[in-house]
N, CA and C atoms of all chains as a GROMACS GRO file, in nm:
protein
  486
    1UNK      N    1  -1.321   5.978  14.160
    1UNK     CA    2  -1.445   5.908  14.112
    1UNK      C    3  -1.559   5.996  14.090
    2UNK      N    4  -1.613   5.989  13.974
    2UNK     CA    5  -1.746   6.056  13.944
    2UNK      C    6  -1.870   5.964  13.956
    3UNK      N    7  -1.986   6.025  13.981
    3UNK     CA    8  -2.096   5.927  14.012
    3UNK      C    9  -2.197   5.948  13.889
    4UNK      N   10  -2.237   5.836  13.834
    4UNK     CA   11  -2.337   5.838  13.727
    4UNK      C   12  -2.464   5.762  13.795
    5UNK      N   13  -2.572   5.825  13.766
    5UNK     CA   14  -2.692   5.773  13.828
    5UNK      C   15  -2.784   5.706  13.716
    6UNK      N   16  -2.839   5.591  13.738
    6UNK     CA   17  -2.928   5.518  13.655
    6UNK      C   18  -3.061   5.503  13.731
    7UNK      N   19  -3.169   5.562  13.680
    7UNK     CA   20  -3.304   5.539  13.735
    7UNK      C   21  -3.378   5.446  13.644
    8UNK      N   22  -3.430   5.347  13.697
    8UNK     CA   23  -3.496   5.234  13.635
    8UNK      C   24  -3.649   5.226  13.684
    9UNK      N   25  -3.747   5.256  13.595
    9UNK     CA   26  -3.881   5.255  13.623
    9UNK      C   27  -3.955   5.153  13.533
   10UNK      N   28  -4.070   5.088  13.597
   10UNK     CA   29  -4.157   5.011  13.505
   10UNK      C   30  -4.207   5.094  13.396
   11UNK      N   31  -4.223   5.045  13.288
   11UNK     CA   32  -4.287   5.119  13.174
   11UNK      C   33  -4.433   5.145  13.221
   12UNK      N   34  -4.478   5.264  13.159
   12UNK     CA   35  -4.616   5.316  13.205
   12UNK      C   36  -4.719   5.228  13.191
   13UNK      N   37  -4.719   5.133  13.094
   13UNK     CA   38  -4.826   5.040  13.068
   13UNK      C   39  -4.822   4.914  13.154
   14UNK      N   40  -4.711   4.905  13.239
   14UNK     CA   41  -4.699   4.790  13.314
   14UNK      C   42  -4.760   4.817  13.459
   15UNK      N   43  -4.849   4.732  13.508
   15UNK     CA   44  -4.907   4.720  13.627
   15UNK      C   45  -4.795   4.747  13.742
   16UNK      N   46  -4.810   4.840  13.840
   16UNK     CA   47  -4.725   4.846  13.943
   16UNK      C   48  -4.784   4.827  14.090
   17UNK      N   49  -4.796   4.701  14.124
   17UNK     CA   50  -4.870   4.657  14.246
   17UNK      C   51  -4.810   4.727  14.371
   18UNK      N   52  -4.673   4.749  14.380
   18UNK     CA   53  -4.612   4.799  14.495
   18UNK      C   54  -4.658   4.946  14.499
   19UNK      N   55  -4.649   5.014  14.392
   19UNK     CA   56  -4.688   5.156  14.386
   19UNK      C   57  -4.836   5.171  14.419
   20UNK      N   58  -4.921   5.085  14.388
   20UNK     CA   59  -5.063   5.092  14.405
   20UNK      C   60  -5.088   5.070  14.562
   21UNK      N   61  -5.016   4.977  14.618
   21UNK     CA   62  -5.023   4.948  14.764
   21UNK      C   63  -4.994   5.065  14.827
   22UNK      N   64  -4.890   5.149  14.803
   22UNK     CA   65  -4.850   5.272  14.872
   22UNK      C   66  -4.969   5.367  14.852
   23UNK      N   67  -5.001   5.391  14.735
   23UNK     CA   68  -5.102   5.490  14.698
   23UNK      C   69  -5.221   5.453  14.769
   24UNK      N   70  -5.262   5.325  14.794
   24UNK     CA   71  -5.385   5.286  14.865
   24UNK      C   72  -5.363   5.308  15.009
   25UNK      N   73  -5.258   5.304  15.082
   25UNK     CA   74  -5.237   5.317  15.212
   25UNK      C   75  -5.240   5.478  15.260
   26UNK      N   76  -5.203   5.569  15.164
   26UNK     CA   77  -5.196   5.702  15.192
   26UNK      C   78  -5.324   5.761  15.271
   27UNK      N   79  -5.446   5.747  15.223
   27UNK     CA   80  -5.562   5.799  15.291
   27UNK      C   81  -5.569   5.730  15.434
   28UNK      N   82  -5.541   5.623  15.446
   28UNK     CA   83  -5.553   5.561  15.598
   28UNK      C   84  -5.448   5.624  15.694
   29UNK      N   85  -5.345   5.667  15.625
   29UNK     CA   86  -5.221   5.721  15.716
   29UNK      C   87  -5.238   5.875  15.714
   30UNK      N   88  -5.350   5.923  15.661
   30UNK     CA   89  -5.361   6.079  15.676
   30UNK      C   90  -5.305   6.153  15.566
   31UNK      N   91  -5.276   6.086  15.454
   31UNK     CA   92  -5.205   6.175  15.351
   31UNK      C   93  -5.312   6.203  15.251
   32UNK      N   94  -5.360   6.313  15.223
   32UNK     CA   95  -5.465   6.348  15.115
   32UNK      C   96  -5.391   6.401  15.009
   33UNK      N   97  -5.460   6.412  14.896
   33UNK     CA   98  -5.412   6.464  14.766
   33UNK      C   99  -5.285   6.396  14.696
   34UNK      N  100  -5.278   6.263  14.732
   34UNK     CA  101  -5.181   6.193  14.668
   34UNK      C  102  -5.243   6.118  14.562
   35UNK      N  103  -5.191   6.120  14.433
   35UNK     CA  104  -5.237   6.048  14.318
   35UNK      C  105  -5.167   5.920  14.305
   36UNK      N  106  -5.120   5.887  14.192
   36UNK     CA  107  -5.048   5.764  14.150
   36UNK      C  108  -4.922   5.760  14.221
   37UNK      N  109  -4.867   5.648  14.259
   37UNK     CA  110  -4.736   5.632  14.308
   37UNK      C  111  -4.664   5.519  14.228
   38UNK      N  112  -4.547   5.540  14.178
   38UNK     CA  113  -4.472   5.446  14.100
   38UNK      C  114  -4.344   5.411  14.179
   39UNK      N  115  -4.303   5.280  14.184
   39UNK     CA  116  -4.177   5.245  14.256
   39UNK      C  117  -4.085   5.190  14.160
   40UNK      N  118  -3.955   5.232  14.166
   40UNK     CA  119  -3.847   5.182  14.069
   40UNK      C  120  -3.721   5.162  14.147
   41UNK      N  121  -3.615   5.158  14.080
   41UNK     CA  122  -3.480   5.135  14.137
   41UNK      C  123  -3.380   5.249  14.090
   42UNK      N  124  -3.303   5.262  14.184
   42UNK     CA  125  -3.201   5.381  14.160
   42UNK      C  126  -3.063   5.330  14.185
   43UNK      N  127  -2.968   5.338  14.090
   43UNK     CA  128  -2.840   5.293  14.096
   43UNK      C  129  -2.728   5.412  14.092
   44UNK      N  130  -2.657   5.401  14.180
   44UNK     CA  131  -2.545   5.511  14.182
   44UNK      C  132  -2.417   5.437  14.144
   45UNK      N  133  -2.348   5.479  14.034
   45UNK     CA  134  -2.242   5.392  13.967
   45UNK      C  135  -2.126   5.490  13.976
   46UNK      N  136  -2.011   5.453  14.042
   46UNK     CA  137  -1.898   5.538  14.042
   46UNK      C  138  -1.800   5.503  13.926
   47UNK      N  139  -1.760   5.606  13.853
   47UNK     CA  140  -1.668   5.560  13.729
   47UNK      C  141  -1.536   5.627  13.756
   48UNK      N  142  -1.433   5.563  13.724
   48UNK     CA  143  -1.303   5.620  13.738
   48UNK      C  144  -1.278   5.737  13.637
   49UNK      N  145  -1.221   5.832  13.695
   49UNK     CA  146  -1.174   5.951  13.599
   49UNK      C  147  -1.295   6.040  13.572
   50UNK      N  148  -1.268   6.125  13.457
   50UNK     CA  149  -1.389   6.211  13.427
   50UNK      C  150  -1.494   6.155  13.350
   51UNK      N  151  -1.618   6.200  13.364
   51UNK     CA  152  -1.732   6.141  13.295
   51UNK      C  153  -1.737   6.189  13.151
   52UNK      N  154  -1.702   6.117  13.059
   52UNK     CA  155  -1.719   6.159  12.913
   52UNK      C  156  -1.823   6.082  12.846
   53UNK      N  157  -1.843   6.105  12.715
   53UNK     CA  158  -1.953   6.034  12.642
   53UNK      C  159  -1.925   5.885  12.643
   54UNK      N  160  -1.797   5.854  12.626
   54UNK     CA  161  -1.773   5.706  12.630
   54UNK      C  162  -1.818   5.632  12.765
   55UNK      N  163  -1.775   5.705  12.870
   55UNK     CA  164  -1.819   5.648  13.004
   55UNK      C  165  -1.964   5.638  13.021
   56UNK      N  166  -2.041   5.746  12.964
   56UNK     CA  167  -2.192   5.743  12.979
   56UNK      C  168  -2.233   5.621  12.889
   57UNK      N  169  -2.175   5.604  12.781
   57UNK     CA  170  -2.226   5.490  12.686
   57UNK      C  171  -2.189   5.362  12.753
   58UNK      N  172  -2.090   5.356  12.832
   58UNK     CA  173  -2.064   5.227  12.906
   58UNK      C  174  -2.170   5.204  13.008
   59UNK      N  175  -2.211   5.299  13.079
   59UNK     CA  176  -2.308   5.292  13.190
   59UNK      C  177  -2.438   5.258  13.120
   60UNK      N  178  -2.463   5.319  13.008
   60UNK     CA  179  -2.587   5.285  12.945
   60UNK      C  180  -2.597   5.137  12.894
   61UNK      N  181  -2.480   5.083  12.853
   61UNK     CA  182  -2.476   4.940  12.816
   61UNK      C  183  -2.483   4.856  12.937
   62UNK      N  184  -2.428   4.908  13.054
   62UNK     CA  185  -2.453   4.822  13.181
   62UNK      C  186  -2.587   4.822  13.225
   63UNK      N  187  -2.662   4.937  13.206
   63UNK     CA  188  -2.795   4.936  13.249
   63UNK      C  189  -2.882   4.835  13.150
   64UNK      N  190  -2.850   4.848  13.032
   64UNK     CA  191  -2.936   4.753  12.939
   64UNK      C  192  -2.897   4.606  12.963
   65UNK      N  193  -2.768   4.579  13.005
   65UNK     CA  194  -2.729   4.444  13.025
   65UNK      C  195  -2.776   4.379  13.164
   66UNK      N  196  -2.750   4.462  13.261
   66UNK     CA  197  -2.759   4.416  13.406
   66UNK      C  198  -2.867   4.483  13.497
   67UNK      N  199  -2.888   4.606  13.478
   67UNK     CA  200  -2.960   4.682  13.587
   67UNK      C  201  -3.114   4.688  13.544
   68UNK      N  202  -3.133   4.694  13.419
   68UNK     CA  203  -3.281   4.697  13.382
   68UNK      C  204  -3.333   4.576  13.304
   69UNK      N  205  -3.452   4.534  13.313
   69UNK     CA  206  -3.510   4.438  13.235
   69UNK      C  207  -3.588   4.525  13.129
   70UNK      N  208  -3.519   4.547  13.016
   70UNK     CA  209  -3.574   4.633  12.910
   70UNK      C  210  -3.708   4.600  12.840
   71UNK      N  211  -3.739   4.469  12.874
   71UNK     CA  212  -3.875   4.437  12.830
   71UNK      C  213  -3.990   4.497  12.896
   72UNK      N  214  -3.971   4.528  13.028
   72UNK     CA  215  -4.086   4.590  13.103
   72UNK      C  216  -4.033   4.717  13.180
   73UNK      N  217  -3.908   4.739  13.163
   73UNK     CA  218  -3.856   4.871  13.244
   73UNK      C  219  -3.789   4.963  13.142
   74UNK      N  220  -3.805   5.093  13.160
   74UNK     CA  221  -3.729   5.205  13.111
   74UNK      C  222  -3.622   5.254  13.192
   75UNK      N  223  -3.513   5.302  13.141
   75UNK     CA  224  -3.412   5.353  13.225
   75UNK      C  225  -3.348   5.495  13.188
   76UNK      N  226  -3.305   5.568  13.279
   76UNK     CA  227  -3.250   5.698  13.239
   76UNK      C  228  -3.123   5.720  13.313
   77UNK      N  229  -3.015   5.761  13.222
   77UNK     CA  230  -2.876   5.778  13.275
   77UNK      C  231  -2.853   5.920  13.295
   78UNK      N  232  -2.802   5.955  13.405
   78UNK     CA  233  -2.766   6.113  13.430
   78UNK      C  234  -2.658   6.121  13.522
   79UNK      N  235  -2.577   6.243  13.514
   79UNK     CA  236  -2.463   6.261  13.601
   79UNK      C  237  -2.516   6.347  13.717
   80UNK      N  238  -2.474   6.302  13.830
   80UNK     CA  239  -2.516   6.398  13.945
   80UNK      C  240  -2.387   6.454  14.000
   81UNK      N  241  -2.397   6.580  14.036
   81UNK     CA  242  -2.274   6.648  14.081
   81UNK      C  243  -2.231   6.596  14.229
   82UNK      N  244  -5.167   6.711  13.768
   82UNK     CA  245  -5.097   6.643  13.863
   82UNK      C  246  -4.941   6.676  13.841
   83UNK      N  247  -4.871   6.707  13.960
   83UNK     CA  248  -4.724   6.739  13.943
   83UNK      C  249  -4.664   6.599  14.005
   84UNK      N  250  -4.536   6.587  13.964
   84UNK     CA  251  -4.474   6.484  14.023
   84UNK      C  252  -4.360   6.508  14.115
   85UNK      N  253  -4.355   6.449  14.234
   85UNK     CA  254  -4.248   6.467  14.322
   85UNK      C  255  -4.171   6.341  14.333
   86UNK      N  256  -4.047   6.336  14.335
   86UNK     CA  257  -3.961   6.214  14.323
   86UNK      C  258  -3.902   6.205  14.475
   87UNK      N  259  -3.897   6.066  14.525
   87UNK     CA  260  -3.825   6.051  14.647
   87UNK      C  261  -3.728   5.952  14.616
   88UNK      N  262  -3.608   5.980  14.633
   88UNK     CA  263  -3.493   5.873  14.629
   88UNK      C  264  -3.450   5.825  14.761
   89UNK      N  265  -3.452   5.693  14.768
   89UNK     CA  266  -3.419   5.636  14.904
   89UNK      C  267  -3.294   5.548  14.871
   90UNK      N  268  -3.185   5.580  14.954
   90UNK     CA  269  -3.058   5.501  14.929
   90UNK      C  270  -3.011   5.444  15.085
   91UNK      N  271  -2.945   5.339  15.078
   91UNK     CA  272  -2.878   5.287  15.215
   91UNK      C  273  -2.799   5.393  15.263
   92UNK      N  274  -2.789   5.417  15.390
   92UNK     CA  275  -2.684   5.503  15.446
   92UNK      C  276  -2.541   5.444  15.405
   93UNK      N  277  -2.447   5.548  15.383
   93UNK     CA  278  -2.323   5.505  15.340
   93UNK      C  279  -2.247   5.402  15.413
   94UNK      N  280  -2.270   5.395  15.552
   94UNK     CA  281  -2.207   5.310  15.645
   94UNK      C  282  -2.273   5.158  15.639
   95UNK      N  283  -2.394   5.147  15.578
   95UNK     CA  284  -2.448   5.032  15.571
   95UNK      C  285  -2.403   4.943  15.441
   96UNK      N  286  -2.378   4.823  15.466
   96UNK     CA  287  -2.329   4.720  15.370
   96UNK      C  288  -2.437   4.709  15.253
   97UNK      N  289  -2.401   4.720  15.123
   97UNK     CA  290  -2.486   4.705  15.019
   97UNK      C  291  -2.463   4.585  14.934
   98UNK      N  292  -2.502   4.463  14.974
   98UNK     CA  293  -2.458   4.338  14.899
   98UNK      C  294  -2.499   4.336  14.739
   99UNK      N  295  -2.619   4.395  14.728
   99UNK     CA  296  -2.666   4.389  14.582
   99UNK      C  297  -2.583   4.483  14.496
  100UNK      N  298  -2.541   4.596  14.550
  100UNK     CA  299  -2.447   4.687  14.485
  100UNK      C  300  -2.316   4.609  14.464
  101UNK      N  301  -2.275   4.551  14.572
  101UNK     CA  302  -2.139   4.484  14.561
  101UNK      C  303  -2.154   4.367  14.449
  102UNK      N  304  -2.258   4.288  14.445
  102UNK     CA  305  -2.272   4.195  14.336
  102UNK      C  306  -2.272   4.253  14.204
  103UNK      N  307  -2.330   4.360  14.181
  103UNK     CA  308  -2.319   4.426  14.056
  103UNK      C  309  -2.186   4.464  14.017
  104UNK      N  310  -2.128   4.540  14.111
  104UNK     CA  311  -1.983   4.583  14.096
  104UNK      C  312  -1.895   4.479  14.051
  105UNK      N  313  -1.902   4.358  14.119
  105UNK     CA  314  -1.830   4.242  14.108
  105UNK      C  315  -1.844   4.179  13.976
  106UNK      N  316  -1.969   4.182  13.919
  106UNK     CA  317  -2.003   4.123  13.774
  106UNK      C  318  -1.950   4.210  13.678
  107UNK      N  319  -1.913   4.338  13.692
  107UNK     CA  320  -1.887   4.423  13.592
  107UNK      C  321  -1.751   4.385  13.517
  108UNK      N  322  -1.640   4.350  13.574
  108UNK     CA  323  -1.534   4.297  13.489
  108UNK      C  324  -1.551   4.167  13.416
  109UNK      N  325  -1.640   4.081  13.468
  109UNK     CA  326  -1.658   3.956  13.386
  109UNK      C  327  -1.750   3.985  13.270
  110UNK      N  328  -1.831   4.097  13.282
  110UNK     CA  329  -1.910   4.138  13.154
  110UNK      C  330  -1.842   4.240  13.070
  111UNK      N  331  -1.713   4.266  13.097
  111UNK     CA  332  -1.654   4.362  13.003
  111UNK      C  333  -1.645   4.495  13.031
  112UNK      N  334  -1.708   4.542  13.155
  112UNK     CA  335  -1.717   4.681  13.195
  112UNK      C  336  -1.588   4.706  13.272
  113UNK      N  337  -1.502   4.793  13.229
  113UNK     CA  338  -1.383   4.835  13.295
  113UNK      C  339  -1.414   4.975  13.359
  114UNK      N  340  -1.328   5.002  13.470
  114UNK     CA  341  -1.335   5.131  13.516
  114UNK      C  342  -1.460   5.167  13.594
  115UNK      N  343  -1.532   5.066  13.641
  115UNK     CA  344  -1.647   5.080  13.728
  115UNK      C  345  -1.610   5.067  13.879
  116UNK      N  346  -1.632   5.170  13.956
  116UNK     CA  347  -1.597   5.160  14.089
  116UNK      C  348  -1.713   5.098  14.187
  117UNK      N  349  -1.741   5.164  14.286
  117UNK     CA  350  -1.852   5.112  14.374
  117UNK      C  351  -1.982   5.139  14.303
  118UNK      N  352  -2.088   5.052  14.331
  118UNK     CA  353  -2.222   5.061  14.276
  118UNK      C  354  -2.312   5.046  14.402
  119UNK      N  355  -2.409   5.142  14.418
  119UNK     CA  356  -2.504   5.136  14.520
  119UNK      C  357  -2.653   5.129  14.466
  120UNK      N  358  -2.726   5.038  14.519
  120UNK     CA  359  -2.855   5.024  14.464
  120UNK      C  360  -2.962   5.078  14.575
  121UNK      N  361  -3.072   5.146  14.523
  121UNK     CA  362  -3.167   5.208  14.607
  121UNK      C  363  -3.303   5.202  14.546
  122UNK      N  364  -3.396   5.278  14.598
  122UNK     CA  365  -3.532   5.280  14.548
  122UNK      C  366  -3.561   5.430  14.506
  123UNK      N  367  -3.644   5.438  14.406
  123UNK     CA  368  -3.704   5.567  14.349
  123UNK      C  369  -3.844   5.552  14.344
  124UNK      N  370  -3.911   5.666  14.408
  124UNK     CA  371  -4.059   5.666  14.403
  124UNK      C  372  -4.097   5.784  14.332
  125UNK      N  373  -4.195   5.773  14.245
  125UNK     CA  374  -4.251   5.903  14.172
  125UNK      C  375  -4.397   5.913  14.226
  126UNK      N  376  -4.416   6.020  14.293
  126UNK     CA  377  -4.536   6.051  14.363
  126UNK      C  378  -4.607   6.164  14.297
  127UNK      N  379  -4.740   6.122  14.246
  127UNK     CA  380  -4.823   6.237  14.185
  127UNK      C  381  -4.899   6.295  14.296
  128UNK      N  382  -4.890   6.441  14.304
  128UNK     CA  383  -4.964   6.520  14.389
  128UNK      C  384  -5.068   6.616  14.320
  129UNK      N  385  -5.180   6.622  14.381
  129UNK     CA  386  -5.289   6.718  14.319
  129UNK      C  387  -5.245   6.850  14.322
  130UNK      N  388  -5.268   6.936  14.230
  130UNK     CA  389  -5.246   7.068  14.204
  130UNK      C  390  -5.113   7.116  14.217
  131UNK      N  391  -5.071   7.234  14.245
  131UNK     CA  392  -4.934   7.292  14.238
  131UNK      C  393  -4.856   7.233  14.353
  132UNK      N  394  -4.724   7.216  14.326
  132UNK     CA  395  -4.628   7.163  14.434
  132UNK      C  396  -4.585   7.296  14.513
  133UNK      N  397  -4.631   7.300  14.639
  133UNK     CA  398  -4.589   7.408  14.724
  133UNK      C  399  -4.528   7.344  14.846
  134UNK      N  400  -4.459   7.435  14.933
  134UNK     CA  401  -4.391   7.377  15.050
  134UNK      C  402  -4.463   7.272  15.137
  135UNK      N  403  -4.607   7.322  15.131
  135UNK     CA  404  -4.692   7.221  15.228
  135UNK      C  405  -4.696   7.083  15.161
  136UNK      N  406  -4.702   7.066  15.030
  136UNK     CA  407  -4.707   6.948  14.959
  136UNK      C  408  -4.567   6.878  14.982
  137UNK      N  409  -4.459   6.953  14.962
  137UNK     CA  410  -4.327   6.891  14.967
  137UNK      C  411  -4.314   6.826  15.110
  138UNK      N  412  -4.363   6.906  15.216
  138UNK     CA  413  -4.350   6.859  15.359
  138UNK      C  414  -4.442   6.722  15.370
  139UNK      N  415  -4.544   6.728  15.306
  139UNK     CA  416  -4.637   6.607  15.306
  139UNK      C  417  -4.570   6.477  15.252
  140UNK      N  418  -4.497   6.490  15.137
  140UNK     CA  419  -4.429   6.390  15.061
  140UNK      C  420  -4.299   6.344  15.160
  141UNK      N  421  -4.248   6.453  15.219
  141UNK     CA  422  -4.138   6.409  15.324
  141UNK      C  423  -4.177   6.327  15.422
  142UNK      N  424  -4.300   6.358  15.496
  142UNK     CA  425  -4.354   6.295  15.594
  142UNK      C  426  -4.399   6.141  15.542
  143UNK      N  427  -4.451   6.139  15.418
  143UNK     CA  428  -4.472   6.005  15.357
  143UNK      C  429  -4.344   5.921  15.342
  144UNK      N  430  -4.241   5.988  15.304
  144UNK     CA  431  -4.136   5.917  15.291
  144UNK      C  432  -4.074   5.870  15.432
  145UNK      N  433  -4.080   5.943  15.536
  145UNK     CA  434  -4.030   5.897  15.666
  145UNK      C  435  -4.123   5.792  15.730
  146UNK      N  436  -4.255   5.795  15.687
  146UNK     CA  437  -4.345   5.689  15.740
  146UNK      C  438  -4.346   5.572  15.678
  147UNK      N  439  -4.351   5.579  15.540
  147UNK     CA  440  -4.381   5.465  15.457
  147UNK      C  441  -4.264   5.412  15.354
  148UNK      N  442  -4.204   5.521  15.299
  148UNK     CA  443  -4.113   5.488  15.194
  148UNK      C  444  -3.965   5.452  15.220
  149UNK      N  445  -3.922   5.495  15.339
  149UNK     CA  446  -3.784   5.472  15.380
  149UNK      C  447  -3.780   5.413  15.528
  150UNK      N  448  -3.677   5.337  15.544
  150UNK     CA  449  -3.658   5.274  15.678
  150UNK      C  450  -3.544   5.377  15.731
  151UNK      N  451  -3.572   5.476  15.804
  151UNK     CA  452  -3.477   5.582  15.834
  151UNK      C  453  -3.372   5.540  15.928
  152UNK      N  454  -3.377   5.415  15.992
  152UNK     CA  455  -3.278   5.365  16.059
  152UNK      C  456  -3.149   5.337  15.984
  153UNK      N  457  -3.185   5.288  15.862
  153UNK     CA  458  -3.066   5.230  15.771
  153UNK      C  459  -3.061   5.301  15.633
  154UNK      N  460  -3.167   5.393  15.616
  154UNK     CA  461  -3.171   5.457  15.483
  154UNK      C  462  -3.186   5.600  15.485
  155UNK      N  463  -3.127   5.669  15.381
  155UNK     CA  464  -3.145   5.811  15.382
  155UNK      C  465  -3.254   5.859  15.268
  156UNK      N  466  -3.307   5.956  15.259
  156UNK     CA  467  -3.408   5.978  15.150
  156UNK      C  468  -3.383   6.126  15.104
  157UNK      N  469  -3.413   6.162  14.969
  157UNK     CA  470  -3.409   6.294  14.922
  157UNK      C  471  -3.539   6.312  14.845
  158UNK      N  472  -3.598   6.429  14.867
  158UNK     CA  473  -3.734   6.461  14.810
  158UNK      C  474  -3.702   6.567  14.711
  159UNK      N  475  -3.731   6.553  14.581
  159UNK     CA  476  -3.725   6.667  14.477
  159UNK      C  477  -3.826   6.666  14.379
  160UNK      N  478  -3.840   6.770  14.315
  160UNK     CA  479  -3.964   6.790  14.208
  160UNK      C  480  -3.882   6.785  14.076
  161UNK      N  481  -3.966   6.682  13.995
  161UNK     CA  482  -3.898   6.676  13.856
  161UNK      C  483  -4.009   6.734  13.760
  162UNK      N  484  -3.964   6.816  13.664
  162UNK     CA  485  -4.047   6.872  13.572
  162UNK      C  486  -4.124   6.773  13.487
   0.00000   0.00000   0.00000
């Protein structure tokens, strides 16, 4: 089984209240020099056999269909060793 | 501003019902050859200035304190260009 990773993040123009809450808490917790924080989702998808272009295209289609809301989210598909 | 990424995933021994629900839906949606699916969180943290060991250690401490529940989750800190 090989592992393909799908990273799903809100589009830059979309407000990220969770990320803002984290960034806002940093100074209170003693973390200086932290700018913007964005929170998203990470999916690790195991695929059978070798990862070829067809399998990557399948996972991309899975991301578009099920893993990301493409109206407000961007996603990136990559293979991790 | 440089960007440091924190990937937070459930520990392997912890049940991942969301990932199982996705894996279970794949055959119904026409996706064959998909094995296990694990869902986690991805944080993009902007830090001021250059990313040096001290900044990485800061983000690591932030992950331990705020971003991950280290009882059931593992996290990985890495710099993305």
